[in-house]
C-alpha positions in Angstrom: 25.5 14.6 -30.7 21.7 13.9 -32.2 20.0 16.6 -34.7 17.8 16.9 -32.1 18.2 17.4 -28.6 15.3 15.5 -26.0 13.7 17.8 -24.0 13.5 16.9 -20.0 10.4 16.9 -19.2 9.5 18.8 -16.2 9.4 17.8 -12.5 6.6 18.8 -10.1 8.5 20.3 -7.3 5.9 22.0 -5.1 2.0 20.9 -5.2 -0.9 20.9 -3.2 -4.0 19.0 -3.6 -6.8 21.2 -3.9 -9.3 20.8 -1.4 -12.6 19.5 -2.5 -14.9 22.7 -3.1 -17.6 23.1 -0.2 -20.0 24.6 -2.6 -20.3 21.1 -4.2 -20.6 19.2 -0.7 -24.6 18.6 -1.3 -24.2 17.3 -5.1 -21.4 15.0 -4.0 -19.9 16.1 -7.5 -16.6 14.2 -8.1 -14.4 14.0 -11.2 -10.9 14.7 -13.0 -10.3 18.3 -14.9 -7.4 18.4 -17.1 -5.9 21.5 -17.6 -3.1 22.5 -20.2 -0.9 25.0 -19.2 2.6 26.3 -20.2 5.1 26.4 -17.7 7.7 28.9 -18.1 11.1 28.6 -17.9 11.3 28.7 -13.9 8.3 26.1 -13.4 5.4 28.7 -13.3 2.2 27.3 -14.6 0.6 30.3 -17.0 -2.5 30.7 -18.8 -4.4 27.6 -18.1 -6.7 25.8 -20.2 -9.6 23.2 -19.5 -9.7 20.5 -21.2 -12.4 18.6 -20.0 -15.5 18.5 -22.0 -18.6 19.2 -19.6 -16.6 19.7 -16.8 -18.2 21.0 -13.6 -17.0 24.9 -13.8 -16.3 24.7 -9.6 -14.5 21.9 -10.1 -12.0 23.9 -12.9 -11.9 26.9 -11.0 -10.8 24.7 -8.0 -8.0 23.6 -10.4 -7.2 27.1 -11.6 -7.0 28.7 -8.3 -4.8 25.6 -6.8 -2.2 25.6 -9.8 -1.4 29.3 -8.5 1.0 27.8 -5.6 2.3 25.0 -8.1 5.6 24.8 -8.9 7.7 22.7 -11.2 11.5 22.4 -11.9 11.6 23.1 -15.7 12.0 21.4 -18.5 15.0 21.5 -20.4 16.8 21.9 -23.8 20.2 21.4 -24.2 21.0 21.6 -20.2 18.9 25.0 -20.5 15.0 26.1 -19.3 12.9 26.0 -21.5 9.0 27.2 -21.7 6.4 24.0 -22.7 3.0 23.3 -23.1 2.3 20.6 -20.3 -1.3 18.6 -19.8 -2.0 17.5 -15.9 -4.7 16.3 -14.2 -6.1 17.3 -11.2 -9.2 14.6 -9.2 -11.5 15.4 -6.9 -13.2 13.3 -4.6 -15.9 14.4 -1.9 -15.1 13.5 1.3 -18.7 13.4 2.1 -20.4 11.0 -0.2 -17.7 8.2 -0.4 -20.2 5.4 -0.4 
């Protein structure tokens, strides 16, 4: 056994791409929001924090709302589930402004 066991990373288990916010339809705002969360030992994302500088607040809100329903297979250390920080990217593309 190594002096330090490696953490097995979490895996996305339940995920649904958040819908494009209707409030932005007229602006064609698109982008990626990078969010840092804590994944609990049960794979539940908590305490979201926006890491994207100058992100549109409506996109950030939409990403945070989507996270409520996301679930992960938890990270493991020595075979036991552990709480970890996790960064994830949520991409938004306007369905109306593709050109």
